[in-house]
N, C-alpha and C positions, 0 to 999 in steps of 0.2 A: 782721798779714799773713794769718793764717788766716781772719779775718772777711772780708777782701777776696776771698780765694779762694772762700769760701762764697757770697758775694754774686754773684761772677762765675759760679759754678756754677749758682745759682738763675736768673740771667738767661739763661744758655745753655739750661738745661732748659725755661724758659718759652718761649724762641724756638723751640726744637725742638718743643714741644707745640703751639704756635700753628701752626707749619708743617704738622705732621701733620694737625691738624684742618682746616686750609685745603685741603690736598690731598684729604682724605676728602670734604669738601663738593664740591670740583670734580669728583671721580670720581662722586659720587652724582648731581650735576646732569647730567653727561654721560650716565650710564646712564639717567636718567629721560627725558632728551631723546631718546635713541636708542629707548627703549621706546615713547614717544609717537609718534615718526615711524613705527616699525614697525606700530603699531596703526592709524595713519591709512592706511598702505599696505594693510593687510589689509582694513579697512573698504571702501576704494575698490576694491580688487580683487574682493572678494566682490560688491559692487554691480555692477561692470562685467560680470562673468560672468553674473549673474542677468539684467541688462538685455539681454544679447546672446543669451541662450538663449530661443528663441522656437519655439512650436508653434502654427500657425494654428488647430489644432483646440481649443486651450485658451488663448485670449488673456486670459482672466480671471486665470489663474495667472501669466502673464507680467506683467500689469499690477500684480499684487501685488508681484512682484519689482522692477518698475520703480519702485515707490513705497517699497520697503523702506528703512527708516532715513533717509528724506528728511525735511527740515524741512517743516512744513505749507505754506508758500508754493510750494515746489517740487512737493510732492504734488498741490496744487491745479492746477498747470500740467499735470501728467500726466493728471489727471482730465479737464481740458478738451480735451486733444489725443487721448486714447485712442480715441474714436469715429472720428476721422479716420485714425488709424493702422490701426485694424481694417479700415476701408474699403480700405486698400491691401494689408494683409497677407493677408486672406482670399482675395481673387481671385488673388493671386500664389501662394497655397498655400505660404507661407513657413515654413520650419523652419530653425533654426540652433542650433548648440552652440558653446560658447566654452571655450577653455583659456588660462589666463594664461601669458604669456611672462615678464613682469616688471613692476615698477613702480618709480617714483622720486618722491620728494618734490621738487617743483620750487621750492616756497617754503613758509616757515613764518612767518606773521605773527601772533605772539602766541597761538599755539595753533590758528590756522586754517590748515590745510594744503592746499596745492594739490598733487594727486598725479596724475601721468601714469601710466596703466595701459595696458599693451600686451597684446593678446589675439590668439590665432589663432582665427578664427571660420570654421567649416565650415557652409555653408548649401546648401539646395536650395530651388528654387521652380519655378513653372511655366515660367519662361524658361530655367532651368539645372537640369533634372531630374537630371543626373548630378552636380551639386554643384560648389561652388567653395570655395576657401579664400582668406581675406583676413587681413591683419594690420590690426588696428583699434586706434586710440588713443583712450582716454577721458581727458578732463581732469576730475577730480572734486575738488570742494572739500569738505573734511571739517572741521567745527567741533568741535575737541576741548574747547572751553569749553561746549558745548551738547550734552552726552551723545553726542558723536561723530556728530552728525547730518550728513547730506549736504545742503549748501545750494545747490550748483550742479553741473551736469553739462554738459559740452560734449565735442566731439570727433567722431571718425569722419570728420573732414575730411582726415585723413592716412592713410586706408586704402590699403594697398599690396597688389596681387595677389601671391599666392605662385605661383611657376612650378614 
């Protein structure tokens, strides 16, 4: 009888130990996932703020921010379009600053995160010298498997004027 109780006790202890290890792994995985998502949001937010902060007097500094942490194919696209953007921004005398409102991971596909970043952008230009404020949305793809590089940027199509 005492041998049966000892075996039952060992089985119960083994099940309890296995359950604790399983829960610990689940919690660790959850924490790791949450940390990765938060990191993707921070990378995307930092990028969006830099890309939206423009001073027509120093467009080279803006271009550096525009290409910061981007994968080479995306950086090459920005190199190709920068002269055209400068042709627009300089005559407009464009300046803008951006403040983050928030961000959300809209999808996670195996460590590649699509992040929606919402900014409040204050800008002045030749057409609105007193300035304007807009809410801007950036859709930023961050590849957590590739040193957290930004592989795609879209957005600003959902800009809403602030009244």
